[in-house]
Backbone as a chain_set.jsonl record, in Angstrom:
{"seq": "MTEATDLAERLRHVYWIGGGSGAGKSTIARRCADRYGWRLYATDDVMGDHARRTTPREAPFLHDFMAMDMDERWVNRSPQAMLETFHWFRGEGFGLIIEDLLRLPREPHIIVEGFRLLPHLVKPLLARPGNAVWLLPTPEFRQAALRSRAVPGEGFIWETSDPERAGRNLAERDRMFTSGLRDEIERLHLRAIQVDTTMDEGDLTEQITAAFRP", "coords": {"N": [[0.769, -1.17, -0.059], [0.777, 2.222, -1.23], [1.574, 5.27, 0.415], [0.111, 7.361, -0.034], [-2.668, 5.843, -0.816], [-2.652, 5.208, 1.997], [-2.925, 7.307, 3.228], [-5.561, 7.985, 2.436], [-7.253, 5.944, 3.111], [-6.685, 6.404, 5.959], [-8.309, 8.432, 6.552], [-10.779, 8.278, 5.974], [-13.129, 8.587, 7.081], [-13.541, 11.44, 6.69], [-15.07, 13.968, 5.1], [-15.408, 16.616, 2.63], [-15.662, 20.167, 1.757], [-15.205, 22.013, -0.151], [-14.55, 25.32, -2.376], [-15.625, 28.423, -4.162], [-15.281, 32.006, -3.179], [-18.133, 32.886, -1.009], [-19.897, 31.694, -1.476], [-21.488, 29.877, 0.276], [-20.543, 27.641, 1.896], [-19.99, 27.325, 4.709], [-21.955, 27.589, 5.932], [-23.835, 25.669, 4.719], [-22.148, 23.4, 5.268], [-22.749, 23.178, 7.931], [-25.271, 22.862, 8.472], [-25.101, 20.09, 7.11], [-23.674, 18.962, 9.1], [-24.949, 19.524, 11.852], [-27.485, 17.943, 10.961], [-26.547, 14.831, 10.815], [-24.933, 14.6, 12.759], [-22.074, 15.187, 13.074], [-19.003, 15.706, 13.278], [-17.731, 18.941, 12.73], [-15.004, 20.738, 11.032], [-13.765, 24.029, 10.379], [-12.149, 25.004, 8.06], [-11.231, 28.165, 7.359], [-11.565, 28.903, 10.759], [-8.601, 28.464, 11.462], [-7.416, 29.231, 10.49], [-5.282, 31.648, 12.139], [-3.88, 30.169, 14.14], [-2.491, 27.885, 12.002], [-1.049, 29.677, 10.214], [0.563, 30.692, 12.798], [2.288, 28.115, 12.899], [3.647, 27.726, 10.875], [6.965, 28.133, 9.281], [9.096, 30.905, 7.788], [10.66, 29.406, 5.662], [8.896, 27.051, 5.281], [6.382, 28.159, 4.285], [6.659, 30.412, 2.573], [4.803, 32.498, 0.712], [3.306, 32.909, 2.443], [4.441, 34.345, 4.976], [5.607, 36.42, 3.834], [2.77, 38.085, 2.788], [2.18, 38.446, 5.469], [4.016, 40.356, 6.007], [3.267, 42.866, 5.256], [1.433, 45.555, 4.635], [-2.101, 47.209, 4.9], [-2.428, 48.631, 2.57], [-0.569, 47.655, 0.95], [-1.697, 44.615, 1.124], [-4.371, 45.019, -0.411], [-4.666, 47.359, -2.136], [-2.51, 47.968, -3.765], [-1.73, 46.239, -5.613], [-2.347, 44.71, -8.222], [-5.274, 42.549, -8.984], [-4.485, 40.015, -10.663], [-1.779, 39.445, -9.501], [-2.577, 39.141, -6.306], [-4.189, 37.155, -6.541], [-2.296, 35.459, -7.518], [-0.357, 34.434, -5.182], [-1.328, 34.47, -3.124], [-0.761, 32.777, -0.053], [-3.274, 30.466, 0.557], [-4.025, 30.204, -1.384], [-1.896, 28.831, -2.872], [-1.688, 26.698, -1.168], [-0.445, 26.789, 0.864], [0.539, 25.317, 4.49], [-1.769, 23.497, 3.781], [-1.202, 21.023, 4.64], [-1.597, 21.299, 7.496], [-3.875, 21.258, 8.186], [-4.983, 18.289, 7.402], [-2.971, 17.206, 9.379], [-3.913, 18.291, 11.207], [-6.463, 16.647, 10.876], [-6.093, 14.223, 11.536], [-5.165, 13.874, 14.167], [-7.818, 14.196, 15.714], [-11.326, 11.822, 16.818], [-11.62, 9.101, 14.664], [-14.621, 8.481, 14.77], [-17.513, 10.934, 15.954], [-18.146, 10.935, 11.917], [-16.094, 13.069, 10.01], [-16.591, 16.487, 8.597], [-15.717, 18.752, 6.972], [-14.953, 21.984, 5.636], [-14.149, 24.585, 3.65], [-12.236, 27.249, 1.369], [-9.479, 26.777, 1.352], [-9.449, 24.115, 0.038], [-8.322, 22.963, -2.063], [-8.995, 21.358, -5.341], [-6.631, 19.7, -6.524], [-4.984, 19.39, -4.199], [-6.786, 17.959, -2.495], [-7.722, 15.501, -3.856], [-6.066, 13.067, -3.921], [-6.57, 12.458, -1.545], [-9.003, 11.153, -1.233], [-10.716, 8.288, -0.272], [-13.244, 7.444, -1.44], [-14.581, 8.597, -4.484], [-16.584, 10.225, -4.032], [-17.022, 11.533, -1.984], [-16.421, 14.316, -1.666], [-16.732, 17.37, -2.828], [-17.243, 20.573, -4.394], [-18.5, 24.028, -4.35], [-19.6, 26.15, -6.361], [-20.278, 29.261, -6.696], [-22.196, 31.749, -8.839], [-21.437, 34.626, -10.28], [-23.149, 36.45, -9.515], [-25.107, 35.305, -7.493], [-22.963, 35.319, -5.564], [-22.606, 37.823, -5.381], [-24.853, 38.656, -4.32], [-24.74, 37.403, -2.071], [-22.601, 38.703, -0.67], [-23.402, 41.432, -0.058], [-25.363, 40.478, 1.889], [-23.998, 40.317, 3.632], [-22.548, 42.727, 4.537], [-21.423, 45.37, 6.647], [-21.044, 48.47, 6.779], [-18.218, 50.26, 7.058], [-17.069, 48.003, 8.695], [-15.149, 45.218, 8.632], [-11.932, 44.095, 6.999], [-11.854, 45.944, 4.575], [-12.013, 48.286, 5.364], [-9.855, 48.435, 6.389], [-7.868, 49.932, 5.276], [-6.563, 52.26, 2.743], [-8.168, 53.253, 0.443], [-11.1, 51.693, 0.638], [-13.012, 50.941, -1.796], [-11.531, 50.471, -3.706], [-9.762, 48.746, -2.876], [-12.113, 46.871, -2.373], [-12.765, 45.8, -5.035], [-10.637, 45.156, -6.19], [-10.862, 42.83, -4.627], [-13.312, 41.463, -5.202], [-12.159, 40.728, -7.649], [-10.109, 39.143, -7.681], [-11.286, 37.04, -6.062], [-13.331, 36.182, -7.955], [-11.437, 35.27, -10.059], [-10.026, 33.134, -8.492], [-12.251, 31.216, -7.996], [-12.816, 30.553, -11.31], [-10.444, 29.122, -11.414], [-10.817, 27.25, -10.201], [-13.357, 25.753, -11.118], [-12.311, 25.192, -13.71], [-10.146, 23.345, -12.578], [-11.243, 21.246, -11.618], [-12.85, 19.831, -13.359], [-10.717, 19.021, -15.091], [-10.013, 17.161, -13.39], [-12.129, 15.553, -13.005], [-13.591, 16.028, -10.936], [-15.994, 16.713, -8.04], [-18.876, 19.387, -8.78], [-20.959, 21.769, -7.738], [-22.425, 24.133, -9.149], [-23.968, 26.851, -7.575], [-26.56, 29.263, -7.851], [-28.523, 32.1, -7.705], [-31.121, 30.824, -7.871], [-31.016, 29.047, -5.74], [-32.158, 27.79, -2.683], [-30.978, 27.412, 0.72], [-31.956, 24.81, 1.988], [-32.247, 23.679, -0.702], [-29.298, 23.459, -1.175], [-27.974, 21.932, 0.706], [-29.693, 19.392, -0.049], [-28.735, 18.55, -2.311], [-25.836, 18.136, -1.604], [-26.049, 16.348, 0.419], [-26.901, 14.447, -1.006], [-24.897, 13.652, -2.846], [-22.965, 12.887, -1.125], [-23.867, 10.389, 0.072], [-24.46, 9.77, 2.405]], "CA": [[-0.062, 0.17, 0.097], [1.418, 3.426, -0.62], [1.595, 6.491, 1.665], [-0.976, 7.919, -0.217], [-3.661, 5.02, -0.297], [-2.894, 4.624, 3.517], [-3.483, 8.342, 4.183], [-6.778, 8.385, 2.069], [-7.953, 5.073, 4.289], [-7.087, 7.136, 7.471], [-9.013, 9.614, 5.999], [-12.286, 7.335, 4.8], [-14.52, 9.403, 7.307], [-13.689, 12.274, 6.246], [-15.918, 14.749, 3.602], [-14.965, 17.643, 2.265], [-16.744, 20.596, 0.983], [-14.275, 23.326, -0.947], [-15.38, 25.915, -3.528], [-15.198, 29.991, -4.041], [-15.951, 32.805, -1.603], [-19.345, 33.651, -0.974], [-20.683, 29.877, -2.193], [-22.207, 29.479, 1.442], [-19.627, 26.405, 2.581], [-19.974, 27.224, 5.909], [-23.994, 27.492, 6.263], [-24.18, 24.481, 4.438], [-21.865, 22.448, 6.451], [-23.109, 23.435, 9.248], [-26.189, 22.182, 8.355], [-24.781, 18.948, 7.069], [-22.831, 18.417, 10.503], [-26.258, 19.137, 12.14], [-28.493, 16.65, 10.551], [-26.519, 13.756, 10.735], [-24.13, 14.287, 13.467], [-21.175, 14.815, 12.702], [-17.86, 16.9, 13.833], [-17.733, 20.181, 11.526], [-13.885, 21.393, 11.09], [-13.641, 24.604, 9.491], [-10.444, 25.986, 7.895], [-11.402, 29.618, 8.188], [-10.946, 28.659, 12.277], [-7.763, 27.594, 12.035], [-5.813, 30.04, 10.176], [-4.422, 32.01, 12.598], [-3.377, 28.921, 14.499], [-1.72, 27.57, 11.118], [-0.004, 30.766, 10.245], [1.878, 30.223, 13.68], [2.651, 27.089, 13.202], [4.712, 27.167, 10.204], [8.102, 29.358, 9.144], [9.22, 31.255, 6.152], [10.887, 28.803, 4.8], [7.424, 26.188, 5.05], [4.903, 29.241, 3.837], [7.084, 31.899, 1.895], [4.101, 33.488, 0.424], [2.722, 33.068, 3.664], [4.936, 35.567, 5.798], [5.694, 38.123, 2.389], [1.728, 38.748, 3.069], [2.187, 39.029, 7.067], [4.512, 41.521, 6.136], [2.89, 43.938, 4.138], [0.551, 46.727, 5.248], [-3.081, 47.031, 4.46], [-2.296, 48.529, 1.344], [0.105, 46.798, 0.127], [-2.048, 43.619, 0.579], [-5.511, 44.882, -0.932], [-4.943, 48.191, -2.868], [-1.633, 48.19, -4.873], [-1.339, 45.048, -6.607], [-3.175, 43.885, -9.108], [-5.873, 41.451, -9.011], [-3.976, 39.029, -10.392], [-1.545, 39.507, -8.811], [-2.88, 38.893, -5.596], [-4.445, 35.612, -6.924], [-0.922, 34.017, -7.463], [0.933, 35.447, -4.325], [-2.036, 34.202, -1.611], [-0.364, 31.673, 0.214], [-3.518, 29.776, 1.173], [-4.458, 29.618, -2.455], [-0.723, 28.514, -3.318], [-1.546, 25.447, -0.781], [0.594, 26.571, 2.087], [-0.329, 25.644, 5.322], [-2.491, 22.393, 3.588], [-0.457, 19.472, 5.753], [-1.599, 20.907, 8.789], [-4.805, 20.349, 7.961], [-4.106, 17.234, 7.642], [-2.282, 16.912, 10.627], [-5.377, 18.602, 12.346], [-7.762, 15.721, 10.812], [-5.545, 12.698, 11.782], [-5.408, 13.588, 15.492], [-9.286, 13.795, 15.802], [-11.375, 10.508, 16.945], [-12.444, 8.778, 13.704], [-15.841, 8.72, 15.029], [-18.258, 10.919, 14.271], [-17.308, 11.378, 10.738], [-15.853, 14.579, 10.415], [-16.852, 17.841, 7.94], [-13.993, 19.776, 6.296], [-15.135, 23.076, 4.453], [-13.236, 25.85, 3.084], [-11.907, 27.851, 0.615], [-8.392, 26.191, 1.483], [-9.519, 22.733, 0.185], [-7.953, 23.109, -3.269], [-9.139, 20.01, -5.81], [-5.711, 18.591, -6.874], [-4.505, 18.563, -2.5], [-7.443, 17.019, -1.577], [-7.453, 14.561, -4.702], [-4.988, 12.475, -3.741], [-6.878, 12.051, 0.14], [-10.188, 10.834, -1.431], [-11.145, 6.979, -0.665], [-14.075, 7.012, -2.742], [-14.435, 10.549, -4.802], [-18.037, 11.113, -3.392], [-16.662, 12.196, -0.804], [-15.93, 15.927, -1.73], [-17.879, 18.502, -3.615], [-16.574, 22.212, -4.334], [-19.57, 24.992, -4.436], [-18.941, 27.413, -7.543], [-21.078, 30.58, -7.524], [-22.115, 32.582, -10.131], [-21.462, 36.12, -9.629], [-24.59, 36.479, -8.919], [-24.846, 34.582, -6.571], [-21.615, 35.845, -4.643], [-22.665, 39.699, -5.251], [-26.182, 38.701, -3.15], [-24.337, 36.784, -0.373], [-21.846, 39.709, -0.152], [-24.577, 42.155, 0.008], [-26.231, 40.286, 2.637], [-23.245, 40.137, 4.62], [-21.904, 43.626, 4.005], [-21.754, 46.099, 7.47], [-20.322, 49.636, 6.327], [-17.154, 50.727, 7.623], [-17.158, 46.729, 9.343], [-14.315, 44.287, 8.005], [-10.816, 44.692, 6.795], [-11.201, 46.191, 3.643], [-11.922, 49.148, 5.718], [-8.737, 49.435, 7.392], [-7.085, 50.385, 3.528], [-6.874, 53.65, 2.123], [-9.155, 52.603, -0.296], [-11.887, 50.685, 0.697], [-13.636, 50.736, -2.819], [-10.375, 49.436, -4.816], [-9.726, 47.187, -2.163], [-13.296, 45.619, -2.515], [-13.219, 45.56, -6.151], [-9.684, 43.777, -6.515], [-10.771, 41.017, -3.951], [-14.029, 40.802, -6.172], [-12.059, 40.409, -9.217], [-9.226, 38.317, -7.148], [-11.977, 35.65, -5.866], [-13.915, 35.797, -9.01], [-10.755, 34.052, -11.335], [-9.969, 31.784, -8.393], [-13.819, 30.37, -8.75], [-13.196, 30.179, -12.518], [-9.703, 28.48, -11.644], [-11.432, 25.821, -9.532], [-13.832, 25.414, -12.05], [-11.458, 24.654, -14.324], [-8.934, 22.383, -11.98], [-12.244, 20.647, -10.898], [-13.023, 19.283, -14.469], [-9.694, 18.386, -15.426], [-9.617, 16.121, -12.189], [-13.242, 14.661, -12.895], [-14.314, 15.701, -9.618], [-17.464, 16.8, -8.457], [-18.767, 20.617, -8.27], [-22.103, 22.181, -7.638], [-23.347, 25.481, -9.553], [-24.889, 27.875, -6.579], [-26.902, 30.503, -8.196], [-29.984, 32.606, -6.858], [-32.488, 30.3, -7.487], [-31.172, 27.846, -5.256], [-32.034, 28.421, -1.377], [-30.103, 26.807, 1.808], [-32.226, 23.637, 1.98], [-31.925, 22.909, -2.136], [-28.076, 23.422, -2.01], [-27.928, 20.84, 1.722], [-30.085, 18.184, 0.191], [-27.841, 18.078, -3.105], [-24.279, 18.244, -0.937], [-26.099, 14.757, 1.348], [-27.011, 13.065, -2.015], [-23.365, 13.785, -3.148], [-22.291, 11.889, -0.234], [-24.668, 9.378, 0.621], [-23.396, 8.967, 3.881]], "C": [[0.761, 1.461, 0.039], [0.886, 4.115, 0.159], [0.554, 6.805, 1.021], [-2.109, 7.284, -0.415], [-3.778, 5.138, 0.794], [-3.26, 6.023, 3.644], [-4.866, 8.541, 3.661], [-7.544, 7.148, 2.963], [-8.044, 5.929, 5.533], [-7.973, 8.077, 7.26], [-10.599, 9.493, 5.902], [-13.363, 8.394, 5.655], [-14.358, 10.581, 7.332], [-14.51, 12.929, 5.112], [-15.729, 16.064, 3.662], [-16.021, 18.607, 1.088], [-15.734, 22.147, 0.652], [-15.237, 24.229, -1.911], [-14.945, 27.38, -3.176], [-16.055, 31.025, -2.937], [-17.39, 32.874, -1.84], [-20.464, 32.23, -1.644], [-21.473, 29.347, -0.804], [-21.5, 28.172, 1.755], [-19.582, 26.102, 4.077], [-21.345, 27.123, 6.175], [-23.971, 25.96, 6.186], [-23.458, 22.915, 4.998], [-22.055, 22.105, 7.581], [-24.185, 22.688, 9.149], [-25.984, 20.692, 8.074], [-24.539, 17.78, 8.463], [-24.167, 18.088, 11.392], [-27.394, 17.908, 11.989], [-27.564, 15.422, 10.998], [-24.912, 13.646, 11.968], [-22.813, 14.33, 13.891], [-20.005, 16.032, 12.97], [-17.479, 18.002, 12.847], [-15.781, 20.881, 12.205], [-13.975, 22.468, 10.205], [-12.593, 25.374, 9.233], [-10.559, 27.319, 7.914], [-10.922, 29.476, 9.923], [-9.76, 28.54, 12.46], [-6.711, 28.559, 12.056], [-4.721, 30.774, 10.749], [-3.338, 30.747, 13.621], [-2.335, 28.027, 13.561], [-0.756, 28.604, 11.064], [1.127, 30.732, 11.305], [2.54, 29.356, 13.756], [3.308, 26.755, 12.143], [5.849, 28.846, 10.309], [7.99, 29.566, 7.573], [9.413, 30.395, 5.646], [9.706, 27.874, 4.068], [6.457, 27.367, 4.255], [6.016, 30.668, 3.588], [6.03, 32.727, 1.545], [3.107, 33.833, 1.699], [2.864, 34.274, 4.825], [5.106, 36.431, 5.293], [3.965, 38.39, 2.761], [1.492, 39.188, 4.637], [3.281, 40.465, 7.469], [4.374, 42.584, 5.559], [1.716, 44.562, 4.642], [-0.6, 46.234, 4.682], [-3.37, 47.11, 2.88], [-1.843, 47.889, 0.336], [-0.718, 45.173, -0.111], [-3.539, 43.417, -0.535], [-5.427, 46.061, -1.718], [-3.851, 48.053, -4.068], [-1.168, 47.722, -5.64], [-2.594, 44.798, -6.876], [-3.739, 42.596, -8.723], [-5.492, 40.035, -8.882], [-2.684, 38.518, -9.603], [-1.205, 38.873, -6.956], [-3.578, 37.508, -5.882], [-3.27, 34.557, -6.749], [-0.296, 33.926, -6.365], [0.127, 34.87, -3.263], [-2.038, 33.075, -1.52], [-1.687, 30.796, 0.339], [-4.262, 29.381, -0.381], [-3.355, 29.021, -3.497], [-1.09, 26.801, -2.105], [-0.9, 25.267, 0.629], [-0.208, 26.637, 3.273], [-1.454, 24.258, 5.329], [-2.161, 21.039, 4.581], [-1.046, 19.686, 6.862], [-2.808, 21.043, 8.962], [-5.567, 19.311, 8.432], [-4.016, 16.753, 8.876], [-3.604, 16.983, 11.714], [-6.239, 16.977, 12.539], [-6.94, 14.089, 11.5], [-5.309, 12.945, 13.534], [-7.298, 13.82, 16.05], [-9.907, 12.203, 15.571], [-11.626, 10.628, 15.803], [-13.938, 8.564, 13.233], [-16.515, 9.956, 15.903], [-17.518, 11.362, 13.052], [-17.554, 13.15, 10.856], [-16.476, 15.387, 8.941], [-16.251, 18.585, 7.521], [-14.738, 20.684, 5.519], [-14.091, 23.883, 4.915], [-12.666, 26.109, 1.942], [-10.205, 26.844, 0.233], [-8.239, 24.677, 0.943], [-9.426, 22.889, -1.488], [-7.968, 21.64, -3.904], [-8.173, 19.025, -5.911], [-5.109, 17.825, -5.037], [-5.561, 17.65, -2.008], [-7.728, 15.705, -2.156], [-7.58, 13.322, -4.02], [-5.585, 11.526, -2.137], [-8.194, 11.477, -0.038], [-9.861, 9.133, -1.402], [-11.985, 6.839, -1.653], [-14.296, 9.015, -3.263], [-15.793, 11.473, -4.513], [-17.828, 11.643, -2.211], [-16.189, 13.634, -0.294], [-16.7, 16.09, -3.069], [-17.45, 19.902, -3.432], [-18.054, 22.613, -4.782], [-18.746, 26.267, -5.351], [-20.165, 28.601, -7.45], [-20.908, 31.573, -8.196], [-21.367, 33.857, -9.116], [-22.192, 36.733, -9.043], [-24.99, 36.456, -8.05], [-23.989, 35.391, -5.155], [-22.092, 37.293, -3.802], [-23.608, 39.624, -4.249], [-25.596, 38.12, -1.71], [-23.556, 38.258, 0.012], [-22.458, 40.599, 0.425], [-25.15, 42.179, 1.447], [-25.479, 40.402, 4.244], [-23.095, 41.407, 5.41], [-22.141, 44.892, 5.609], [-20.457, 47.402, 6.861], [-19.852, 49.858, 7.422], [-16.515, 49.274, 8.781], [-15.95, 46.215, 8.195], [-12.799, 45.413, 7.508], [-10.705, 45.645, 5.068], [-11.219, 48.45, 3.634], [-10.77, 49.693, 6.844], [-7.653, 50.076, 6.366], [-7.303, 51.784, 3.425], [-8.215, 54.183, 1.353], [-10.279, 51.573, -0.354], [-12.361, 50.301, -0.618], [-12.875, 49.665, -4.143], [-10.227, 48.26, -4.151], [-10.602, 46.154, -2.484], [-13.093, 45.122, -3.676], [-12.308, 44.642, -6.605], [-9.953, 42.5, -5.612], [-11.589, 40.711, -4.753], [-13.197, 39.798, -6.943], [-11.341, 39.044, -8.553], [-10.275, 36.612, -7.349], [-12.681, 35.126, -7.325], [-12.947, 34.572, -9.859], [-10.055, 33.073, -10.377], [-11.016, 30.785, -8.682], [-13.133, 29.836, -10.184], [-12.042, 29.45, -12.723], [-10.109, 27.026, -10.961], [-12.31, 25.283, -10.677], [-13.088, 24.267, -13.489], [-10.349, 23.356, -14.231], [-9.772, 21.166, -11.377], [-12.684, 19.831, -11.928], [-12.082, 18.689, -15.121], [-9.643, 17.587, -14.295], [-10.732, 15.421, -12.329], [-13.437, 14.415, -11.64], [-15.78, 16.394, -9.447], [-17.792, 18.356, -8.191], [-20.307, 20.91, -8.645], [-22.318, 23.946, -7.865], [-24.448, 26.075, -8.381], [-25.084, 29.12, -7.442], [-28.424, 30.841, -7.292], [-30.785, 31.863, -6.693], [-32.52, 29.4, -6.398], [-31.323, 28.487, -3.516], [-31.055, 26.906, -0.156], [-30.884, 25.125, 1.373], [-32.147, 23.023, 0.428], [-30.343, 22.352, -1.96], [-27.784, 21.96, -0.122], [-28.553, 19.917, 0.879], [-29.721, 17.692, -1.31], [-26.112, 17.837, -2.486], [-24.79, 16.771, -0.045], [-26.398, 14.018, 0.252], [-26.087, 13.046, -2.762], [-23.023, 12.793, -2.589], [-22.655, 10.944, 0.346], [-24.382, 8.687, 1.586], [-25.044, 7.684, 3.838]], "O": [[1.382, 1.834, 1.035], [-0.185, 3.81, 0.684], [-0.385, 6.404, 1.709], [-3.022, 8.087, -0.221], [-4.954, 5.231, 1.145], [-4.226, 6.055, 4.407], [-5.538, 9.293, 4.366], [-8.552, 7.537, 3.553], [-9.104, 6.187, 6.103], [-8.402, 8.535, 8.319], [-11.42, 10.403, 5.785], [-14.282, 8.951, 5.056], [-15.124, 11.113, 8.136], [-14.574, 12.25, 4.087], [-15.878, 16.668, 4.724], [-16.732, 18.243, 0.151], [-15.758, 23.158, 1.354], [-16.407, 23.948, -2.169], [-14.177, 27.66, -2.255], [-17.033, 30.853, -2.21], [-17.771, 32.92, -3.01], [-21.594, 32.188, -2.131], [-22.1, 28.296, -0.936], [-22.422, 27.374, 1.918], [-19.264, 25.036, 4.603], [-21.635, 26.167, 6.894], [-24.048, 25.17, 7.126], [-23.962, 21.796, 5.103], [-21.711, 21.093, 8.192], [-24.123, 21.659, 9.822], [-26.667, 19.941, 8.769], [-24.886, 16.635, 8.752], [-24.534, 16.948, 11.676], [-27.933, 17.204, 12.844], [-28.187, 14.884, 11.913], [-24.06, 12.758, 11.918], [-22.38, 13.694, 14.851], [-20.298, 17.217, 12.818], [-16.667, 17.588, 12.019], [-15.463, 21.29, 13.322], [-14.28, 22.103, 9.07], [-12.145, 26.255, 9.967], [-9.754, 27.79, 8.718], [-9.861, 30.012, 10.244], [-9.459, 28.471, 13.652], [-5.763, 28.812, 12.799], [-3.573, 30.768, 10.305], [-2.108, 30.725, 13.58], [-1.407, 27.459, 14.137], [0.273, 28.542, 11.736], [2.32, 30.737, 11.004], [3.485, 29.404, 14.542], [3.704, 25.59, 12.11], [5.744, 29.926, 10.891], [7.392, 29.022, 6.645], [8.497, 30.084, 4.885], [9.49, 27.82, 2.857], [5.703, 26.825, 3.447], [6.089, 31.668, 4.304], [6.146, 33.856, 2.019], [2.359, 34.801, 1.833], [1.975, 34.913, 5.388], [4.9, 37.494, 5.879], [4.039, 39.507, 3.274], [0.748, 40.113, 4.965], [3.396, 41.198, 8.452], [5.343, 43.303, 5.318], [0.93, 43.772, 5.164], [-0.582, 45.172, 4.059], [-4.02, 46.369, 2.142], [-2.336, 47.593, -0.753], [-0.54, 44.537, -1.15], [-3.857, 42.422, -1.186], [-6.465, 46.009, -2.376], [-4.248, 48.027, -5.233], [-0.347, 48.217, -6.412], [-3.599, 44.688, -6.173], [-3.068, 41.678, -8.253], [-5.71, 39.191, -8.012], [-2.581, 37.376, -9.154], [-0.173, 38.4, -6.48], [-3.24, 36.684, -5.032], [-3.193, 33.455, -6.205], [0.626, 33.12, -6.492], [0.806, 34.672, -2.256], [-2.683, 32.261, -2.181], [-1.163, 29.698, 0.155], [-4.966, 28.377, -0.496], [-3.646, 28.747, -4.661], [-0.547, 25.779, -2.525], [-0.786, 24.26, 1.327], [-1.168, 27.384, 3.461], [-1.969, 23.875, 6.379], [-2.981, 20.275, 5.091], [-1.25, 18.688, 7.552], [-3.077, 20.955, 10.16], [-6.4, 19.235, 9.335], [-4.83, 15.997, 9.406], [-4.073, 16.225, 12.563], [-6.545, 16.351, 13.553], [-7.546, 13.066, 11.818], [-5.304, 11.881, 14.153], [-7.597, 13.245, 17.097], [-9.482, 11.428, 14.714], [-11.889, 11.749, 15.369], [-14.422, 8.486, 12.104], [-15.836, 10.015, 16.928], [-16.481, 12.024, 13.09], [-18.357, 13.964, 11.311], [-16.865, 14.557, 8.12], [-16.504, 19.598, 8.173], [-15.281, 20.14, 4.558], [-13.427, 23.951, 5.95], [-12.499, 25.09, 1.271], [-9.904, 26.374, -0.864], [-7.244, 24.008, 1.221], [-10.476, 22.927, -2.13], [-7.285, 20.748, -3.4], [-8.372, 17.847, -5.614], [-4.91, 16.667, -4.672], [-5.325, 16.716, -1.241], [-7.968, 14.764, -1.4], [-8.569, 12.689, -3.648], [-5.216, 10.422, -1.737], [-8.726, 11.214, 1.04], [-9.051, 8.619, -2.173], [-11.681, 6.226, -2.676], [-14.2, 10.095, -2.679], [-16.048, 12.67, -4.638], [-18.696, 12.212, -1.55], [-15.789, 14.034, 0.799], [-17.096, 15.33, -3.953], [-17.315, 20.345, -2.291], [-18.765, 21.837, -5.42], [-17.764, 26.973, -5.121], [-20.96, 28.633, -8.39], [-19.885, 32.249, -8.294], [-20.984, 33.977, -7.952], [-21.965, 37.513, -8.119], [-25.368, 37.496, -7.512], [-24.433, 35.854, -4.105], [-22.069, 37.718, -2.647], [-23.45, 40.351, -3.269], [-25.977, 38.386, -0.57], [-23.963, 38.882, 0.992], [-22.151, 40.73, 1.61], [-25.397, 43.18, 2.12], [-25.94, 40.506, 5.381], [-23.361, 41.448, 6.612], [-23.29, 45.332, 5.593], [-19.273, 47.174, 6.612], [-20.422, 49.804, 8.512], [-15.613, 49.518, 9.583], [-15.855, 46.734, 7.083], [-12.59, 46.625, 7.561], [-9.628, 45.915, 4.536], [-10.874, 49.348, 2.865], [-10.687, 50.628, 7.64], [-6.664, 50.678, 6.784], [-8.202, 52.373, 4.024], [-8.978, 55.124, 1.571], [-10.372, 50.736, -1.251], [-12.154, 49.099, -0.783], [-13.228, 48.794, -4.938], [-10.439, 47.113, -4.546], [-10.312, 44.995, -2.778], [-13.178, 43.894, -3.691], [-12.616, 43.616, -7.21], [-9.424, 41.402, -5.782], [-11.252, 39.727, -5.411], [-13.324, 38.574, -6.987], [-11.848, 37.949, -8.797], [-10.195, 35.651, -8.113], [-12.611, 33.97, -7.742], [-13.326, 33.456, -10.214], [-9.452, 32.153, -10.929], [-10.863, 29.779, -9.374], [-12.889, 28.63, -10.202], [-11.969, 28.932, -13.838], [-9.667, 25.924, -11.286], [-11.888, 24.252, -11.201], [-13.316, 23.143, -13.938], [-9.863, 22.659, -15.122], [-9.227, 20.247, -10.765], [-13.045, 18.765, -11.429], [-12.44, 17.747, -15.828], [-8.519, 17.109, -14.45], [-10.597, 14.35, -11.737], [-13.496, 13.315, -11.091], [-16.564, 16.604, -10.373], [-17.032, 18.834, -7.349], [-20.843, 20.416, -9.637], [-22.353, 24.792, -6.971], [-25.63, 25.729, -8.376], [-24.172, 29.886, -7.753], [-29.113, 30.136, -6.555], [-31.391, 31.852, -5.622], [-33.578, 28.926, -5.984], [-30.697, 29.484, -3.158], [-30.705, 25.766, -0.463], [-30.358, 24.393, 0.535], [-31.974, 21.806, 0.366], [-29.994, 21.244, -2.369], [-27.171, 20.959, -0.495], [-27.703, 19.028, 0.898], [-30.215, 16.632, -1.692], [-25.308, 17.281, -3.234], [-23.85, 16.011, 0.191], [-26.198, 12.812, 0.393], [-26.308, 12.26, -3.684], [-22.742, 11.771, -3.216], [-21.918, 10.465, 1.207], [-24.13, 7.492, 1.736], [-25.113, 6.741, 4.626]]}, "num_chains": 1, "name": "protein.A"}
């Protein structure tokens, strides 16, 4: 048995929900976990811990990002540069997600969610392809989701000198990230669900659970 096969067997009890920003991953993962009594592991919640557990040699893009001020991060660079150098999009720290999961009990099942679940990193860990799905929001759905969450004056873009430009840069970066995800998922023959404004949380939860077939 190869190391990759062994790791996939050790993670057979894990279900993965990845996807683009604003797709509803956190909400749907929580609903699925509540429905089946599974453990929820949200990768967003451990980003700070994972940043502290890395060294500049292990995660150079992360440590470069940490050294930038807010304008350098979100205002003064192009969305393309932001996409290409964003540490989590480069897979930095992904191994720490695996370390965390292997420390958790195998019962109950675990549902993992977050944009850090890049298809090419997750696929070798799948004992069966049905254990993973990616949510790909349409631009209209993402805009509606972000508008519903937005509170004027709150959020990191308001810590920049030009929140409007920072917001545009971030939106374009995330659009390109979602487009790249779609291409990668198709290339690797993995499962994706397009999320649009005609779908509600109940519809999406049903599609996810049907895909997992727990």
